[in-house]
C-alpha positions as CSV (number, residue, x, y, z in Angstrom):
1,M,21.7,4.9,0.4
2,G,21.0,7.8,2.8
3,Y,17.4,9.2,2.6
4,E,16.2,12.8,2.8
5,Q,12.7,12.5,1.5
6,I,11.7,9.5,3.6
7,Q,12.5,8.1,7.0
8,T,12.8,4.4,7.8
9,A,12.7,2.5,11.1
10,S,12.9,-1.2,11.7
11,A,11.8,-3.2,14.8
12,D,10.8,-6.8,15.3
13,G,10.4,-7.6,11.6
14,V,8.4,-4.4,10.8
15,L,9.8,-1.7,8.6
16,T,8.1,1.7,8.9
17,I,8.6,4.1,6.0
18,T,7.5,7.7,6.6
19,L,7.1,10.0,3.6
20,N,9.0,13.1,4.9
21,R,8.0,16.2,3.0
22,P,5.4,17.6,5.5
23,E,5.8,21.2,4.2
24,A,4.4,19.9,0.9
25,L,1.9,17.4,2.3
26,N,4.4,14.6,1.3
27,A,3.7,15.2,-2.4
28,F,5.8,13.3,-4.9
29,I,8.9,14.7,-6.4
30,P,11.6,12.7,-8.3
31,E,13.8,12.3,-5.2
32,L,10.9,11.0,-3.1
33,H,10.1,8.5,-5.9
34,R,13.7,7.3,-6.0
35,E,14.1,7.0,-2.2
36,L,10.8,5.2,-1.8
37,A,11.5,2.8,-4.6
38,D,14.9,2.0,-3.1
39,A,13.5,1.4,0.3
40,L,10.9,-1.0,-1.1
41,K,13.5,-2.8,-3.1
42,Q,15.7,-3.3,0.0
43,A,12.7,-4.4,2.1
44,E,11.6,-6.9,-0.5
45,R,15.1,-8.5,-0.5
46,D,15.6,-8.4,3.3
47,A,14.4,-11.6,5.0
48,A,14.4,-9.9,8.3
49,T,11.7,-7.5,7.1
50,R,8.4,-9.4,7.4
51,V,5.9,-6.5,7.1
52,L,5.9,-2.9,5.9
53,V,4.0,0.2,7.2
54,I,3.8,3.3,5.1
55,T,2.8,6.6,6.6
56,G,3.3,10.3,6.2
57,A,5.0,13.0,8.3
58,G,2.9,15.9,9.5
59,R,-0.8,16.4,8.6
60,A,-0.8,14.4,5.3
61,F,-0.4,10.9,4.1
62,C,0.5,11.9,0.6
63,A,-1.0,14.7,-1.6
64,G,0.0,13.0,-4.8
65,Q,2.2,14.6,-7.5
66,D,3.8,18.0,-6.5
67,L,2.1,20.2,-9.1
68,K,4.7,22.8,-8.8
69,A,7.0,20.5,-10.8
70,L,4.5,20.7,-13.7
71,E,4.4,24.5,-14.1
72,D,6.6,24.7,-17.2
73,L,4.2,22.9,-19.6
74,P,4.4,23.1,-23.4
75,P,1.4,24.5,-25.3
76,A,-1.8,22.4,-25.4
77,G,-1.5,19.6,-27.9
78,Q,2.3,19.1,-27.3
79,P,3.9,16.2,-25.4
80,T,4.1,16.9,-21.7
81,G,6.3,14.1,-20.3
82,L,3.6,12.8,-18.0
83,Q,3.4,9.5,-19.8
84,S,7.1,8.9,-19.3
85,L,6.9,10.1,-15.6
86,L,4.1,7.6,-14.9
87,R,5.8,4.7,-16.7
88,T,9.2,5.2,-15.1
89,S,8.3,6.4,-11.6
90,Y,4.7,5.7,-10.4
91,N,3.9,2.5,-12.2
92,P,7.0,0.5,-11.0
93,L,6.2,1.7,-7.4
94,I,2.6,0.5,-7.6
95,L,3.6,-2.8,-9.2
96,R,6.3,-3.5,-6.6
97,L,3.9,-2.9,-3.7
98,R,1.4,-5.4,-5.2
99,A,3.9,-8.0,-6.2
100,M,5.8,-8.0,-2.9
101,E,5.0,-11.1,-1.0
102,K,5.0,-9.2,2.3
103,P,2.0,-7.4,3.9
104,V,2.0,-3.6,3.4
105,I,-0.1,-1.5,5.7
106,A,-1.0,2.1,5.0
107,A,-1.2,4.2,8.2
108,I,-3.2,7.1,6.7
109,N,-2.7,10.0,9.1
110,G,-4.2,12.8,6.9
111,V,-5.0,13.7,3.4
112,A,-4.6,11.0,0.7
113,A,-5.1,12.7,-2.7
114,G,-4.4,11.8,-6.3
115,A,-1.5,9.5,-6.6
116,G,-1.4,9.5,-2.8
117,L,-4.8,7.8,-2.8
118,S,-3.3,5.4,-5.4
119,L,-0.4,4.7,-3.1
120,A,-2.8,3.9,-0.2
121,L,-4.9,1.6,-2.5
122,A,-1.8,-0.3,-3.6
123,C,-1.2,-1.2,0.1
124,D,-2.8,-4.4,1.3
125,I,-4.5,-2.9,4.4
126,R,-5.5,0.7,5.2
127,I,-5.8,2.1,8.7
128,A,-7.0,5.7,8.8
129,G,-7.1,8.4,11.5
130,E,-10.4,10.1,12.2
131,S,-9.2,13.3,10.5
132,A,-8.0,11.6,7.4
133,V,-9.6,12.5,4.1
134,F,-9.5,11.0,0.6
135,T,-10.0,12.4,-2.9
136,C,-9.1,11.3,-6.4
137,A,-8.3,15.0,-7.2
138,F,-7.3,14.3,-10.8
139,T,-10.4,15.7,-12.6
140,R,-10.0,18.9,-10.6
141,V,-7.0,19.7,-12.8
142,G,-8.3,18.1,-16.0
143,L,-6.5,14.8,-15.7
144,V,-7.3,11.1,-15.6
145,P,-6.8,8.9,-12.4
146,D,-3.5,7.2,-12.7
147,S,-0.9,5.2,-10.7
148,G,-3.4,2.3,-10.7
149,S,-6.5,4.1,-9.4
150,T,-8.6,3.0,-12.4
151,Y,-7.8,-0.6,-11.6
152,L,-7.6,-0.5,-7.8
153,L,-10.4,1.8,-6.8
154,P,-13.2,-0.2,-8.5
155,Q,-11.9,-3.4,-6.9
156,V,-12.1,-1.8,-3.5
157,V,-15.4,0.2,-3.6
158,G,-17.1,-1.1,-6.7
159,I,-17.4,0.5,-10.2
160,G,-20.3,2.8,-9.4
161,R,-18.7,4.5,-6.4
162,A,-15.3,4.5,-8.2
163,L,-16.7,6.4,-11.1
164,E,-18.5,8.9,-8.9
165,L,-15.4,9.5,-6.8
166,A,-13.2,9.8,-9.9
167,W,-15.6,12.1,-11.8
168,T,-16.4,14.4,-9.0
169,S,-13.1,14.4,-7.1
170,R,-15.1,15.0,-4.0
171,T,-13.6,14.7,-0.6
172,V,-14.4,11.5,1.4
173,S,-14.2,11.6,5.2
174,A,-12.6,8.8,7.2
175,Q,-16.0,7.5,8.4
176,E,-17.4,7.4,4.9
177,A,-14.2,5.7,3.7
178,L,-14.9,3.0,6.3
179,Q,-18.5,2.7,5.2
180,I,-17.7,2.1,1.6
181,G,-14.7,-0.2,2.3
182,L,-12.0,2.2,1.2
183,V,-10.3,1.6,4.6
184,N,-10.2,-1.3,7.0
185,R,-10.3,0.7,10.2
186,V,-10.7,4.2,11.5
187,V,-9.0,5.1,14.8
188,P,-8.2,8.2,16.8
189,A,-5.6,10.3,15.1
190,E,-2.9,9.6,17.7
191,R,-3.5,5.9,17.3
192,V,-3.0,5.6,13.5
193,L,0.6,4.6,13.5
194,P,0.5,2.5,16.7
195,E,-2.5,0.5,15.4
196,A,-0.8,-0.1,12.1
197,Q,2.4,-1.2,13.8
198,E,0.6,-3.4,16.3
199,L,-1.1,-5.2,13.4
200,A,2.2,-5.3,11.5
201,G,3.8,-6.9,14.5
202,Q,1.1,-9.5,14.7
203,L,1.6,-10.4,11.0
204,A,5.4,-10.4,11.4
205,R,5.1,-13.1,14.0
206,G,3.1,-15.2,11.6
207,A,4.2,-17.8,9.1
208,A,5.9,-15.7,6.5
209,T,5.7,-18.1,3.6
210,A,2.0,-18.8,4.2
211,I,1.3,-15.0,4.5
212,G,3.2,-14.2,1.3
213,L,1.6,-16.9,-0.7
214,T,-1.8,-15.9,0.6
215,K,-1.2,-12.4,-0.7
216,R,-0.1,-13.7,-4.1
217,A,-3.2,-16.0,-4.4
218,M,-5.7,-13.3,-3.3
219,Y,-4.6,-10.8,-5.9
220,R,-4.4,-13.5,-8.6
221,G,-7.9,-14.5,-7.8
222,L,-9.2,-11.0,-8.6
223,T,-8.5,-11.6,-12.3
224,S,-9.0,-15.4,-12.5
225,D,-11.7,-18.0,-12.3
226,L,-12.7,-20.6,-9.7
227,E,-11.3,-23.6,-11.5
228,T,-8.0,-22.0,-12.1
229,M,-7.7,-20.8,-8.5
230,L,-8.6,-24.2,-7.1
231,D,-5.6,-25.7,-9.0
232,Y,-3.4,-22.7,-8.1
233,E,-4.2,-23.1,-4.4
234,A,-3.3,-26.7,-4.5
235,G,0.2,-25.8,-5.7
236,L,0.7,-23.1,-3.2
237,Q,-0.5,-25.3,-0.4
238,E,2.1,-27.9,-1.3
239,A,4.8,-25.1,-1.1
240,A,3.5,-24.0,2.3
241,A,3.3,-27.5,3.6
242,R,7.0,-28.1,2.9
243,T,8.1,-25.3,5.3
244,E,9.4,-25.7,8.9
245,D,6.7,-23.2,9.9
246,F,4.0,-25.7,9.0
247,R,5.6,-28.3,11.2
248,E,5.9,-25.8,14.0
249,G,2.2,-24.9,13.5
250,L,1.1,-28.5,13.8
251,A,3.3,-29.1,16.8
252,A,1.9,-26.0,18.5
253,F,-1.7,-27.1,17.8
254,K,-1.1,-30.5,19.3
255,E,0.7,-29.1,22.3
256,K,-1.9,-26.4,22.8
257,R,0.6,-23.5,22.8
258,P,1.2,-20.4,20.6
259,P,3.4,-21.3,17.5
260,R,6.9,-19.9,17.3
261,F,7.3,-19.3,13.5
262,T,10.7,-18.5,12.1
263,G,9.9,-17.8,8.5
264,R,11.6,-21.0,7.2
């Protein structure tokens, strides 16, 4: 399908998806949801796409839900439709990002707020520009963190910090985000997307099956126990060992040369 709310670009196994509503700080509207969901679905199915990078156009990564779309609310106490919106739009998006056995890197070029922060948290690696800022934002308008934030944020920064950030909705700078583990790297603003794409390119040249299975195992390990994971790792290792990439990796090691992985 043709996209209007996002832009996509592919090169050397890396798909870059740019949220493209800069005038609205790339806030979510139904069309943006549909286009991003379609792009992720296509990327998941495309063997040529090894790694994804998600970023935003203009001065924001994503400001979360476009609140202008929520102006015509019923009286207090009446159903609002937010529950349905989350279950049909946001939740499938977050689940696809985490279940996809391909690395997803967030190139956070500006503000990541509300569900925009959730989107960044659902990515596997986060690279932020020096001017990027982060906020849960939900309590500012009397809402509860959603789109996975109550699950993802405590895993990333710990329960104490997660509750503080959620309750206060205070703004976190890029440097503080780095200190508390919210992001992996902070780079000059002009280097955010290049740094993310360089890392993505490195991963795209790696052994795709091993990388995908590693992602699957790491996330499963967050909600499992050691004995279960030891057994699970053994099964995944057998699957990885059956690939051509494993044979190429062994050959490259013996011949003292860089491996040339093909993803098979």
